[in-house]
ROVO-211081 format. One record per residue: residue number from 1; residue in three letters; x, y, z of N, C-alpha, C in turn. Coordinates in steps of 0.2 Angstrom, whole numbers, plus 5000, padded with zeros to 4 digits. Layout:
[NUM 'ALA' [X Y Z] [X Y Z] [X Y Z]]
...
This chain:
[1 'UNK' [5014 5425 5178] [5010 5423 5172] [5014 5418 5167]]
[2 'UNK' [5012 5412 5164] [5015 5408 5161] [5016 5411 5153]]
[3 'UNK' [5020 5409 5152] [5021 5411 5143] [5017 5406 5139]]
[4 'UNK' [5014 5409 5134] [5011 5405 5129] [5015 5399 5125]]
[5 'UNK' [5013 5393 5126] [5016 5389 5123] [5015 5388 5115]]
[6 'UNK' [5019 5385 5112] [5019 5385 5106] [5014 5382 5102]]
[7 'UNK' [5010 5377 5105] [5004 5377 5103] [4997 5383 5103]]
[8 'UNK' [4999 5386 5109] [4994 5390 5111] [4996 5396 5105]]
[9 'UNK' [5001 5397 5104] [5004 5402 5099] [5002 5400 5093]]
[10 'UNK' [5002 5395 5089] [4999 5391 5084] [4992 5392 5085]]
[11 'UNK' [4987 5390 5089] [4981 5392 5090] [4978 5398 5090]]
[12 'UNK' [4983 5403 5091] [4979 5410 5092] [4981 5414 5085]]
[13 'UNK' [4987 5410 5080] [4989 5412 5073] [4995 5417 5075]]
[14 'UNK' [4999 5417 5080] [5005 5422 5083] [5009 5418 5077]]
[15 'UNK' [5011 5412 5077] [5016 5407 5074] [5010 5403 5069]]
[16 'UNK' [5013 5403 5062] [5009 5398 5057] [5009 5391 5060]]
[17 'UNK' [5003 5387 5059] [5003 5380 5058] [4997 5380 5055]]
[18 'UNK' [4997 5373 5052] [4991 5369 5050] [4987 5367 5055]]
[19 'UNK' [4981 5369 5058] [4976 5367 5061] [4970 5360 5057]]
[20 'UNK' [4972 5354 5056] [4968 5350 5053] [4961 5348 5057]]
[21 'UNK' [4959 5350 5062] [4953 5349 5064] [4951 5352 5071]]
[22 'UNK' [4947 5353 5075] [4946 5357 5081] [4939 5356 5083]]
[23 'UNK' [4939 5356 5089] [4932 5356 5094] [4932 5362 5097]]
[24 'UNK' [4926 5363 5101] [4927 5368 5106] [4932 5369 5111]]
[25 'UNK' [4936 5363 5112] [4941 5361 5119] [4947 5359 5115]]
[26 'UNK' [4947 5357 5109] [4954 5353 5107] [4954 5356 5098]]
[27 'UNK' [4961 5354 5096] [4964 5354 5092] [4968 5349 5090]]
[28 'UNK' [4969 5349 5083] [4975 5345 5079] [4980 5347 5074]]
[29 'UNK' [4985 5345 5074] [4991 5347 5070] [4994 5341 5067]]
[30 'UNK' [4997 5342 5062] [5001 5337 5059] [5008 5338 5064]]
[31 'UNK' [5011 5332 5065] [5018 5333 5068] [5024 5337 5063]]
[32 'UNK' [5027 5341 5066] [5032 5342 5060] [5039 5338 5059]]
[33 'UNK' [5039 5335 5065] [5044 5329 5064] [5041 5322 5063]]
[34 'UNK' [5038 5320 5059] [5032 5313 5061] [5037 5308 5062]]
[35 'UNK' [5034 5303 5066] [5038 5298 5068] [5035 5291 5064]]
[36 'UNK' [5029 5293 5060] [5026 5287 5057] [5022 5291 5051]]
[37 'UNK' [5021 5286 5046] [5016 5289 5041] [5010 5293 5042]]
[38 'UNK' [5007 5293 5048] [5002 5297 5051] [5005 5299 5057]]
[39 'UNK' [5005 5305 5060] [5009 5307 5065] [5005 5314 5066]]
[40 'UNK' [4999 5312 5069] [4995 5320 5073] [4995 5322 5079]]
[41 'UNK' [4995 5327 5082] [4995 5330 5088] [4989 5331 5090]]
[42 'UNK' [4986 5329 5096] [4979 5331 5097] [4981 5336 5104]]
[43 'UNK' [4977 5342 5104] [4981 5346 5111] [4974 5349 5113]]
[44 'UNK' [4973 5350 5119] [4967 5355 5123] [4970 5362 5124]]
[45 'UNK' [4965 5366 5121] [4965 5373 5119] [4968 5377 5127]]
[46 'UNK' [4966 5374 5130] [4969 5377 5138] [4976 5374 5139]]
[47 'UNK' [4981 5377 5140] [4985 5375 5144] [4989 5374 5151]]
[48 'UNK' [4982 5374 5154] [4980 5374 5160] [4986 5367 5163]]
[49 'UNK' [4985 5362 5159] [4990 5353 5161] [4995 5354 5158]]
[50 'UNK' [5000 5353 5161] [5007 5351 5159] [5008 5344 5156]]
[51 'UNK' [5004 5340 5158] [5006 5332 5156] [4999 5327 5159]]
[52 'UNK' [4998 5323 5154] [4994 5319 5153] [4990 5318 5161]]
[53 'UNK' [4996 5317 5165] [4993 5315 5173] [4990 5321 5176]]
[54 'UNK' [4993 5327 5174] [4990 5331 5178] [4982 5334 5174]]
[55 'UNK' [4982 5332 5168] [4976 5333 5164] [4970 5327 5167]]
[56 'UNK' [4974 5321 5168] [4969 5314 5170] [4967 5318 5177]]
[57 'UNK' [4971 5322 5182] [4969 5321 5189] [4964 5328 5189]]
[58 'UNK' [4965 5333 5184] [4961 5339 5184] [4955 5341 5180]]
[59 'UNK' [4955 5335 5175] [4948 5335 5171] [4950 5328 5168]]
[60 'UNK' [4946 5323 5170] [4946 5318 5166] [4942 5317 5160]]
[61 'UNK' [4936 5320 5161] [4932 5322 5154] [4934 5325 5149]]
[62 'UNK' [4939 5330 5151] [4943 5332 5144] [4949 5328 5142]]
[63 'UNK' [4952 5323 5145] [4954 5317 5145] [4952 5312 5140]]
[64 'UNK' [4945 5311 5142] [4941 5306 5137] [4939 5310 5132]]
[65 'UNK' [4939 5316 5132] [4936 5320 5125] [4944 5320 5120]]
[66 'UNK' [4948 5318 5123] [4954 5319 5119] [4955 5314 5117]]
[67 'UNK' [4954 5307 5119] [4955 5301 5117] [4951 5300 5111]]
[68 'UNK' [4944 5301 5112] [4938 5299 5108] [4940 5305 5101]]
[69 'UNK' [4942 5310 5102] [4944 5313 5094] [4951 5311 5093]]
[70 'UNK' [4955 5309 5096] [4961 5305 5093] [4958 5299 5088]]
[71 'UNK' [4954 5295 5092] [4951 5290 5089] [4948 5292 5083]]
[72 'UNK' [4945 5297 5084] [4941 5300 5075] [4947 5302 5070]]
[73 'UNK' [4951 5306 5073] [4956 5308 5068] [4958 5301 5065]]
[74 'UNK' [4961 5295 5069] [4964 5289 5066] [4959 5286 5060]]
[75 'UNK' [4954 5287 5063] [4948 5282 5057] [4948 5288 5051]]
[76 'UNK' [4949 5294 5052] [4950 5298 5046] [4956 5298 5041]]
[77 'UNK' [4961 5297 5046] [4968 5299 5042] [4972 5292 5041]]
[78 'UNK' [4969 5287 5044] [4972 5280 5041] [4967 5275 5038]]
[79 'UNK' [4972 5271 5034] [4966 5267 5030] [4964 5261 5034]]
[80 'UNK' [4965 5260 5041] [4961 5254 5043] [4959 5258 5050]]
[81 'UNK' [4960 5263 5052] [4959 5266 5058] [4963 5264 5065]]
[82 'UNK' [4968 5259 5064] [4972 5257 5069] [4976 5264 5071]]
[83 'UNK' [4977 5264 5077] [4982 5270 5078] [4985 5268 5085]]
[84 'UNK' [4992 5271 5087] [4996 5272 5094] [4994 5278 5096]]
[85 'UNK' [4993 5280 5103] [4991 5285 5106] [4998 5285 5111]]
[86 'UNK' [5003 5290 5111] [5006 5292 5115] [5007 5299 5119]]
[87 'UNK' [5008 5298 5125] [5008 5305 5128] [5017 5304 5133]]
[88 'UNK' [5021 5309 5131] [5028 5311 5134] [5026 5313 5141]]
[89 'UNK' [5028 5313 5146] [5029 5316 5153] [5033 5317 5156]]
[90 'UNK' [5036 5322 5155] [5043 5325 5158] [5049 5325 5154]]
[91 'UNK' [5053 5328 5154] [5058 5330 5150] [5063 5323 5149]]
[92 'UNK' [5064 5320 5153] [5067 5313 5152] [5064 5308 5149]]
[93 'UNK' [5058 5308 5146] [5054 5304 5142] [5051 5307 5136]]
[94 'UNK' [5055 5313 5134] [5054 5315 5128] [5049 5321 5127]]
[95 'UNK' [5047 5324 5132] [5042 5329 5132] [5047 5335 5132]]
[96 'UNK' [5046 5338 5126] [5048 5346 5126] [5044 5349 5124]]
[97 'UNK' [5038 5351 5125] [5033 5355 5126] [5028 5354 5132]]
[98 'UNK' [5029 5359 5137] [5024 5355 5144] [5017 5359 5143]]
[99 'UNK' [5013 5356 5138] [5007 5358 5138] [5004 5351 5134]]
[100 'UNK' [5000 5349 5138] [4999 5342 5137] [4997 5341 5129]]
[101 'UNK' [5000 5336 5126] [4997 5335 5121] [4997 5327 5118]]
[102 'UNK' [4992 5324 5115] [4994 5317 5113] [4997 5313 5106]]
[103 'UNK' [5002 5312 5105] [5003 5309 5099] [4999 5303 5096]]
[104 'UNK' [4995 5305 5090] [4993 5299 5085] [4995 5295 5081]]
[105 'UNK' [4999 5290 5081] [5002 5287 5077] [4999 5282 5073]]
[106 'UNK' [5001 5282 5066] [4996 5276 5064] [5000 5276 5055]]
[107 'UNK' [4997 5270 5052] [5000 5269 5045] [5006 5264 5045]]
[108 'UNK' [5005 5259 5045] [5010 5254 5044] [5016 5255 5050]]
[109 'UNK' [5012 5253 5056] [5017 5254 5061] [5018 5247 5063]]
[110 'UNK' [5017 5242 5062] [5019 5235 5063] [5026 5233 5058]]
[111 'UNK' [5027 5237 5054] [5035 5235 5051] [5041 5237 5056]]
[112 'UNK' [5038 5242 5060] [5044 5245 5065] [5043 5247 5073]]
[113 'UNK' [5036 5244 5073] [5031 5242 5081] [5037 5240 5086]]
[114 'UNK' [5037 5243 5092] [5041 5242 5098] [5036 5240 5102]]
[115 'UNK' [5036 5233 5105] [5030 5232 5111] [5024 5231 5107]]
[116 'UNK' [5021 5228 5113] [5014 5226 5109] [5008 5229 5113]]
């Protein structure tokens, strides 16, 4: 049996965390080490999928729901609704929690933006 991820432990209240929004299948938190003025995490309530690639293959409808939820949160938390959506996949790509999650980044990214 897999140990509960830190995200599952926050969701169940085992460890503290501020859930800022949720649906039946997703929840969102503020990142504890923000990389942008707005830096939110959107996380499926199931920890069945370790990466976005696994999620896309296993439940594309949940991935689409995650993206729509990210867009809604960006509209609520940024001035203009613009956002960057980042999925780290694998340890060498910066993934440290192997429970799929999206980083929603917004709020003045163009000053330090890399890539287009």
